[in-house]
C-alpha positions in Angstrom: 15.3 8.3 -5.5 13.8 5.6 -7.6 11.8 2.8 -5.9 10.0 -0.3 -7.1 6.4 0.0 -8.0 3.8 -1.4 -5.7 1.5 -4.1 -7.1 -1.4 -6.1 -5.9 0.8 -9.1 -4.9 3.1 -6.9 -2.7 3.4 -7.9 1.0 2.0 -4.9 3.0 1.3 -5.1 6.8 0.0 -2.8 9.5 2.2 -1.7 12.4 0.5 -4.3 14.7 1.7 -7.5 13.0 0.4 -9.7 11.5 -2.3 -7.4 9.9 -2.3 -8.0 6.2 -3.2 -5.1 4.0 -4.7 -5.5 0.5 -5.7 -2.9 -2.1 -9.4 -2.5 -2.7 -9.2 -1.5 -6.4 -5.8 -1.8 -8.1 -5.2 -0.3 -11.5 -6.0 -3.2 -13.8 -4.8 -1.4 -17.0 -1.1 -1.4 -15.9 0.6 -4.6 -14.7 4.0 -5.6 -13.4 4.9 -9.2 -12.8 1.5 -9.9 -14.3 -0.3 -8.2 -11.5 -2.1 -4.8 -11.4 -0.2 -1.9 -9.9 -1.6 0.3 -7.2 -2.1 4.1 -7.3 -2.3 6.9 -4.7 -6.1 6.9 -4.5 -6.3 3.2 -3.8 -7.6 2.4 -0.4 -6.3 -0.6 1.5 -8.3 -2.9 3.8 -6.5 -4.6 6.7 -7.3 -8.0 8.1 -5.8 -9.5 11.2 -4.5 -6.5 12.9 -2.7 -7.6 16.1 -3.9 -4.6 18.2 -6.1 -6.0 21.0 -7.2 -5.0 24.4 -9.2 -2.1 25.7 -7.3 0.6 23.9 -8.0 1.9 20.4 -9.8 -0.4 17.9 -7.6 -2.4 15.5 -6.5 -1.1 12.1 -9.2 -1.5 9.5 -8.3 0.6 6.4 -5.4 2.7 5.2 -4.9 5.6 2.8 -1.7 6.5 1.1 -0.1 10.0 1.6 2.8 9.9 -0.8 3.5 8.4 -4.2 5.7 8.7 -7.3 6.3 12.3 -8.5 7.0 11.4 -12.1 5.2 8.1 -12.9 1.4 8.0 -13.2 -1.2 5.5 -14.4 -4.5 7.0 -15.6 -3.3 10.5 -14.5 -2.8 9.2 -10.8 0.6 8.8 -9.2 1.7 5.2 -8.7 2.7 3.8 -5.3 6.4 3.0 -4.7 8.1 0.9 -2.1 8.9 4.0 0.0 5.3 5.5 -0.2 3.9 6.6 3.1 0.4 5.7 4.4 -1.8 6.1 7.5 -4.2 3.5 9.0 -7.6 4.2 10.4 -8.4 4.4 13.2 -4.9 4.0 14.8 -3.0 6.6 12.7 -0.1 4.2 12.3 1.6 3.6 8.9 1.6 0.5 6.8 4.9 -1.3 6.2 5.8 -2.5 2.7 7.8 -5.8 3.2 8.0 -7.2 -0.3 7.2 -6.0 -3.8 8.1 -6.8 -7.4 11.7 -6.0 -8.4 11.5 -5.4 -12.1 10.0 -1.9 -12.5 11.1 1.3 -10.7 9.6 4.7 -10.7 10.5 8.1 -9.3 
């Protein structure tokens, strides 16, 4: 099913709100809404994870596990609004809350 492409300005948070996740190196050659898109190999860094206490440390980074099957940028699948990720060290997923609404991929 088609989904909107993820871009640098998308709102992405960790499972322990209000941790904001940002891409480390978006693909600057392809832009939507005048912002670079993000591909499967792009690592995210997380700031402000709400996980506190004596349990596991807060979310610090995230890596994507799924992406588009038919749309690529520079030979790498692009991320879509339904792409799945995993945070380190908590093993929880990121949540995509808002993205651009002009370009879809599959």
